[in-house]
C-alpha positions as protocol buffer text, in pm:
chain_id: "A"
residue {
  index: 1
  type: MET
  ca { x: 12104 y: 5777 z: 9222 }
}
residue {
  index: 2
  type: THR
  ca { x: 11833 y: 5536 z: 9109 }
}
residue {
  index: 3
  type: ASN
  ca { x: 11608 y: 5588 z: 8809 }
}
residue {
  index: 4
  type: GLU
  ca { x: 11315 y: 5642 z: 9048 }
}
residue {
  index: 5
  type: THR
  ca { x: 11498 y: 5921 z: 9231 }
}
residue {
  index: 6
  type: ALA
  ca { x: 11604 y: 6085 z: 8905 }
}
residue {
  index: 7
  type: ARG
  ca { x: 11242 y: 6111 z: 8785 }
}
residue {
  index: 8
  type: LYS
  ca { x: 11112 y: 6285 z: 9096 }
}
residue {
  index: 9
  type: PRO
  ca { x: 11092 y: 6665 z: 9063 }
}
residue {
  index: 10
  type: ALA
  ca { x: 11283 y: 6874 z: 9312 }
}
residue {
  index: 11
  type: ARG
  ca { x: 11074 y: 6973 z: 9610 }
}
residue {
  index: 12
  type: ILE
  ca { x: 10977 y: 7338 z: 9621 }
}
residue {
  index: 13
  type: THR
  ca { x: 10964 y: 7505 z: 9958 }
}
residue {
  index: 14
  type: GLY
  ca { x: 10833 y: 7835 z: 10091 }
}
residue {
  index: 15
  type: GLU
  ca { x: 10582 y: 8051 z: 9905 }
}
residue {
  index: 16
  type: ALA
  ca { x: 10642 y: 7874 z: 9575 }
}
residue {
  index: 17
  type: ALA
  ca { x: 10517 y: 7550 z: 9730 }
}
residue {
  index: 18
  type: ALA
  ca { x: 10165 y: 7686 z: 9775 }
}
residue {
  index: 19
  type: SER
  ca { x: 9938 y: 7548 z: 9508 }
}
residue {
  index: 20
  type: PRO
  ca { x: 9651 y: 7747 z: 9366 }
}
residue {
  index: 21
  type: PRO
  ca { x: 9309 y: 7670 z: 9508 }
}
residue {
  index: 22
  type: SER
  ca { x: 9134 y: 7389 z: 9328 }
}
residue {
  index: 23
  type: GLY
  ca { x: 8820 y: 7450 z: 9132 }
}
residue {
  index: 24
  type: PRO
  ca { x: 8722 y: 7547 z: 8783 }
}
residue {
  index: 25
  type: ARG
  ca { x: 8814 y: 7883 z: 8636 }
}
residue {
  index: 26
  type: ARG
  ca { x: 8701 y: 8070 z: 8329 }
}
residue {
  index: 27
  type: SER
  ca { x: 8803 y: 8370 z: 8124 }
}
residue {
  index: 28
  type: VAL
  ca { x: 8533 y: 8631 z: 8055 }
}
residue {
  index: 29
  type: GLU
  ca { x: 8586 y: 8886 z: 7778 }
}
residue {
  index: 30
  type: LEU
  ca { x: 8553 y: 9249 z: 7886 }
}
residue {
  index: 31
  type: ASP
  ca { x: 8399 y: 9519 z: 7671 }
}
residue {
  index: 32
  type: ARG
  ca { x: 8603 y: 9829 z: 7587 }
}
residue {
  index: 33
  type: ASP
  ca { x: 8442 y: 10052 z: 7852 }
}
residue {
  index: 34
  type: GLU
  ca { x: 8494 y: 9803 z: 8135 }
}
residue {
  index: 35
  type: ALA
  ca { x: 8851 y: 9732 z: 8022 }
}
residue {
  index: 36
  type: LEU
  ca { x: 8937 y: 10104 z: 8021 }
}
residue {
  index: 37
  type: ARG
  ca { x: 8767 y: 10152 z: 8358 }
}
residue {
  index: 38
  type: LEU
  ca { x: 8985 y: 9878 z: 8509 }
}
residue {
  index: 39
  type: LEU
  ca { x: 9300 y: 10012 z: 8341 }
}
residue {
  index: 40
  type: GLY
  ca { x: 9225 y: 10360 z: 8478 }
}
residue {
  index: 41
  type: GLY
  ca { x: 9196 y: 10217 z: 8828 }
}
residue {
  index: 42
  type: VAL
  ca { x: 9556 y: 10097 z: 8853 }
}
residue {
  index: 43
  type: PRO
  ca { x: 9869 y: 10316 z: 8866 }
}
residue {
  index: 44
  type: PHE
  ca { x: 10104 y: 10120 z: 8642 }
}
residue {
  index: 45
  type: GLY
  ca { x: 10133 y: 9883 z: 8347 }
}
residue {
  index: 46
  type: ARG
  ca { x: 10375 y: 9778 z: 8077 }
}
residue {
  index: 47
  type: ILE
  ca { x: 10443 y: 9956 z: 7747 }
}
residue {
  index: 48
  type: VAL
  ca { x: 10540 y: 9731 z: 7455 }
}
residue {
  index: 49
  type: PHE
  ca { x: 10712 y: 9882 z: 7152 }
}
residue {
  index: 50
  type: THR
  ca { x: 10964 y: 9787 z: 6886 }
}
residue {
  index: 51
  type: ARG
  ca { x: 11333 y: 9855 z: 6937 }
}
residue {
  index: 52
  type: HIS
  ca { x: 11592 y: 9728 z: 6691 }
}
residue {
  index: 53
  type: ALA
  ca { x: 11313 y: 9530 z: 6520 }
}
residue {
  index: 54
  type: LEU
  ca { x: 11239 y: 9338 z: 6841 }
}
residue {
  index: 55
  type: PRO
  ca { x: 10965 y: 9378 z: 7102 }
}
residue {
  index: 56
  type: THR
  ca { x: 11067 y: 9576 z: 7410 }
}
residue {
  index: 57
  type: VAL
  ca { x: 10868 y: 9593 z: 7734 }
}
residue {
  index: 58
  type: ARG
  ca { x: 10902 y: 9859 z: 8003 }
}
residue {
  index: 59
  type: PRO
  ca { x: 10707 y: 9896 z: 8329 }
}
residue {
  index: 60
  type: VAL
  ca { x: 10568 y: 10250 z: 8362 }
}
residue {
  index: 61
  type: ASN
  ca { x: 10311 y: 10443 z: 8557 }
}
residue {
  index: 62
  type: HIS
  ca { x: 10024 y: 10598 z: 8366 }
}
residue {
  index: 63
  type: VAL
  ca { x: 9714 y: 10812 z: 8380 }
}
residue {
  index: 64
  type: LEU
  ca { x: 9400 y: 10758 z: 8176 }
}
residue {
  index: 65
  type: ASP
  ca { x: 9282 y: 11082 z: 8014 }
}
residue {
  index: 66
  type: GLY
  ca { x: 8968 y: 11079 z: 7802 }
}
residue {
  index: 67
  type: GLY
  ca { x: 9028 y: 10721 z: 7689 }
}
residue {
  index: 68
  type: ASP
  ca { x: 9395 y: 10784 z: 7611 }
}
residue {
  index: 69
  type: ILE
  ca { x: 9680 y: 10640 z: 7818 }
}
residue {
  index: 70
  type: VAL
  ca { x: 9954 y: 10888 z: 7905 }
}
residue {
  index: 71
  type: ILE
  ca { x: 10301 y: 10800 z: 8034 }
}
residue {
  index: 72
  type: ARG
  ca { x: 10611 y: 11009 z: 8099 }
}
residue {
  index: 73
  type: THR
  ca { x: 10946 y: 10949 z: 7934 }
}
residue {
  index: 74
  type: HIS
  ca { x: 11287 y: 11110 z: 7922 }
}
residue {
  index: 75
  type: ASP
  ca { x: 11489 y: 11246 z: 7635 }
}
residue {
  index: 76
  type: GLY
  ca { x: 11717 y: 10941 z: 7607 }
}
residue {
  index: 77
  type: ALA
  ca { x: 11435 y: 10685 z: 7623 }
}
residue {
  index: 78
  type: ALA
  ca { x: 11396 y: 10453 z: 7326 }
}
residue {
  index: 79
  type: LEU
  ca { x: 11021 y: 10519 z: 7311 }
}
residue {
  index: 80
  type: THR
  ca { x: 11077 y: 10896 z: 7307 }
}
residue {
  index: 81
  type: ALA
  ca { x: 11317 y: 10855 z: 7013 }
}
residue {
  index: 82
  type: ARG
  ca { x: 11076 y: 10626 z: 6826 }
}
residue {
  index: 83
  type: ALA
  ca { x: 10784 y: 10865 z: 6876 }
}
residue {
  index: 84
  type: ARG
  ca { x: 10998 y: 11160 z: 6766 }
}
residue {
  index: 85
  type: GLU
  ca { x: 11111 y: 10969 z: 6452 }
}
residue {
  index: 86
  type: ALA
  ca { x: 10745 y: 10907 z: 6364 }
}
residue {
  index: 87
  type: ASP
  ca { x: 10711 y: 11286 z: 6323 }
}
residue {
  index: 88
  type: GLY
  ca { x: 10359 y: 11311 z: 6461 }
}
residue {
  index: 89
  type: ALA
  ca { x: 10226 y: 11002 z: 6285 }
}
residue {
  index: 90
  type: GLY
  ca { x: 10279 y: 10794 z: 6596 }
}
residue {
  index: 91
  type: VAL
  ca { x: 10441 y: 10462 z: 6660 }
}
residue {
  index: 92
  type: VAL
  ca { x: 10242 y: 10141 z: 6716 }
}
residue {
  index: 93
  type: VAL
  ca { x: 10253 y: 10022 z: 7076 }
}
residue {
  index: 94
  type: ALA
  ca { x: 10064 y: 9795 z: 7312 }
}
residue {
  index: 95
  type: TYR
  ca { x: 9993 y: 9882 z: 7673 }
}
residue {
  index: 96
  type: GLU
  ca { x: 9911 y: 9610 z: 7926 }
}
residue {
  index: 97
  type: ALA
  ca { x: 9794 y: 9632 z: 8283 }
}
residue {
  index: 98
  type: ASP
  ca { x: 9654 y: 9367 z: 8512 }
}
residue {
  index: 99
  type: VAL
  ca { x: 9562 y: 9270 z: 8864 }
}
residue {
  index: 100
  type: ILE
  ca { x: 9600 y: 8897 z: 8921 }
}
residue {
  index: 101
  type: ASP
  ca { x: 9581 y: 8756 z: 9273 }
}
residue {
  index: 102
  type: PRO
  ca { x: 9893 y: 8540 z: 9320 }
}
residue {
  index: 103
  type: ASP
  ca { x: 9709 y: 8297 z: 9550 }
}
residue {
  index: 104
  type: THR
  ca { x: 9375 y: 8249 z: 9373 }
}
residue {
  index: 105
  type: HIS
  ca { x: 9491 y: 8331 z: 9019 }
}
residue {
  index: 106
  type: LEU
  ca { x: 9176 y: 8540 z: 8976 }
}
residue {
  index: 107
  type: GLY
  ca { x: 9169 y: 8896 z: 8846 }
}
residue {
  index: 108
  type: TRP
  ca { x: 9184 y: 9074 z: 8514 }
}
residue {
  index: 109
  type: SER
  ca { x: 9416 y: 9176 z: 8231 }
}
residue {
  index: 110
  type: VAL
  ca { x: 9373 y: 9454 z: 7973 }
}
residue {
  index: 111
  type: VAL
  ca { x: 9571 y: 9525 z: 7655 }
}
residue {
  index: 112
  type: ALA
  ca { x: 9531 y: 9849 z: 7461 }
}
residue {
  index: 113
  type: THR
  ca { x: 9692 y: 9872 z: 7117 }
}
residue {
  index: 114
  type: GLY
  ca { x: 9728 y: 10192 z: 6919 }
}
residue {
  index: 115
  type: TYR
  ca { x: 9953 y: 10480 z: 6826 }
}
residue {
  index: 116
  type: ALA
  ca { x: 10184 y: 10659 z: 7069 }
}
residue {
  index: 117
  type: ARG
  ca { x: 10266 y: 11023 z: 7005 }
}
residue {
  index: 118
  type: LEU
  ca { x: 10474 y: 11276 z: 7194 }
}
residue {
  index: 119
  type: VAL
  ca { x: 10271 y: 11539 z: 7379 }
}
residue {
  index: 120
  type: THR
  ca { x: 10390 y: 11869 z: 7234 }
}
residue {
  index: 121
  type: ASP
  ca { x: 10146 y: 12120 z: 7381 }
}
residue {
  index: 122
  type: PRO
  ca { x: 10328 y: 12291 z: 7674 }
}
residue {
  index: 123
  type: ALA
  ca { x: 10012 y: 12323 z: 7887 }
}
residue {
  index: 124
  type: GLU
  ca { x: 9923 y: 11954 z: 7841 }
}
residue {
  index: 125
  type: LEU
  ca { x: 10280 y: 11851 z: 7913 }
}
residue {
  index: 126
  type: ALA
  ca { x: 10282 y: 12056 z: 8236 }
}
residue {
  index: 127
  type: ARG
  ca { x: 9951 y: 11897 z: 8339 }
}
residue {
  index: 128
  type: TYR
  ca { x: 10084 y: 11544 z: 8284 }
}
residue {
  index: 129
  type: GLN
  ca { x: 10406 y: 11629 z: 8465 }
}
residue {
  index: 130
  type: ALA
  ca { x: 10193 y: 11726 z: 8768 }
}
residue {
  index: 131
  type: LEU
  ca { x: 9977 y: 11412 z: 8744 }
}
residue {
  index: 132
  type: LEU
  ca { x: 10252 y: 11154 z: 8687 }
}
residue {
  index: 133
  type: VAL
  ca { x: 10535 y: 11142 z: 8940 }
}
residue {
  index: 134
  type: PRO
  ca { x: 10840 y: 10955 z: 8801 }
}
residue {
  index: 135
  type: TRP
  ca { x: 10954 y: 10640 z: 8982 }
}
residue {
  index: 136
  type: THR
  ca { x: 11319 y: 10724 z: 8939 }
}
residue {
  index: 137
  type: GLY
  ca { x: 11529 y: 11034 z: 8994 }
}
residue {
  index: 138
  type: HIS
  ca { x: 11585 y: 11061 z: 8619 }
}
residue {
  index: 139
  type: PRO
  ca { x: 11422 y: 11378 z: 8480 }
}
residue {
  index: 140
  type: MET
  ca { x: 11111 y: 11290 z: 8278 }
}
residue {
  index: 141
  type: ASP
  ca { x: 11076 y: 11586 z: 8044 }
}
residue {
  index: 142
  type: HIS
  ca { x: 10841 y: 11425 z: 7792 }
}
residue {
  index: 143
  type: ALA
  ca { x: 10498 y: 11265 z: 7789 }
}
residue {
  index: 144
  type: VAL
  ca { x: 10363 y: 11012 z: 7541 }
}
residue {
  index: 145
  type: ARG
  ca { x: 9992 y: 10974 z: 7469 }
}
residue {
  index: 146
  type: ILE
  ca { x: 9867 y: 10637 z: 7352 }
}
residue {
  index: 147
  type: SER
  ca { x: 9541 y: 10654 z: 7157 }
}
residue {
  index: 148
  type: PRO
  ca { x: 9411 y: 10298 z: 7166 }
}
residue {
  index: 149
  type: ASP
  ca { x: 9244 y: 10166 z: 6851 }
}
residue {
  index: 150
  type: LEU
  ca { x: 9192 y: 9822 z: 7001 }
}
residue {
  index: 151
  type: VAL
  ca { x: 9117 y: 9751 z: 7367 }
}
residue {
  index: 152
  type: THR
  ca { x: 9077 y: 9393 z: 7483 }
}
residue {
  index: 153
  type: GLY
  ca { x: 9049 y: 9247 z: 7827 }
}
residue {
  index: 154
  type: VAL
  ca { x: 8966 y: 8936 z: 8022 }
}
residue {
  index: 155
  type: ARG
  ca { x: 8845 y: 8874 z: 8374 }
}
residue {
  index: 156
  type: LEU
  ca { x: 8969 y: 8550 z: 8529 }
}
residue {
  index: 157
  type: THR
  ca { x: 8695 y: 8427 z: 8755 }
}
residue {
  index: 158
  type: ALA
  ca { x: 8578 y: 8115 z: 8937 }
}
residue {
  index: 159
  type: ASP
  ca { x: 8354 y: 7914 z: 8708 }
}
residue {
  index: 160
  type: ASP
  ca { x: 8037 y: 7901 z: 8917 }
}
residue {
  index: 161
  type: ARG
  ca { x: 7851 y: 7734 z: 8630 }
}
residue {
  index: 162
  type: LEU
  ca { x: 8036 y: 7410 z: 8698 }
}
residue {
  index: 163
  type: THR
  ca { x: 8002 y: 7425 z: 9076 }
}
residue {
  index: 164
  type: THR
  ca { x: 7627 y: 7502 z: 9065 }
}
residue {
  index: 165
  type: GLY
  ca { x: 7551 y: 7257 z: 8788 }
}
residue {
  index: 166
  type: ASP
  ca { x: 7428 y: 7535 z: 8558 }
}
residue {
  index: 167
  type: PRO
  ca { x: 7603 y: 7485 z: 8222 }
}
residue {
  index: 168
  type: GLU
  ca { x: 7486 y: 7823 z: 8092 }
}
residue {
  index: 169
  type: GLY
  ca { x: 7590 y: 8019 z: 8401 }
}
residue {
  index: 170
  type: ALA
  ca { x: 7249 y: 8189 z: 8424 }
}
């Protein structure tokens, strides 16, 4: 193999070979209301919590209820144990959801950070069990409510300011 051949990257074929469309992009900050509206419009996201002093991420489905994010868990779940250990005080978590188009790389991403607490009211728990159907056959006997203190989000959009010549985007 020559030095020239060694420096060439391997050729990617299939879907991975498609390159994103050219053109400028920009990230636009979302306000809290818009971020929560977007988060409430998708059925799943990722819960981030600490397990053995390290970050742990789990994909889960959710429902937005009065600005709180509610997910279901089972008795043996690490998050259930952490929330139970917090004895009502809650455990700090982050919740992320997004919709990013794989071809255009446009879309949005929202992160909500706050305290997660077990839902203990039997009527509320029954309501969430009716609203959130588990993805697996594992019984999901618990629900966790995340009360976000901080909600941030970005919309990834085409940067029309650069294509129209308007530096302010007005």
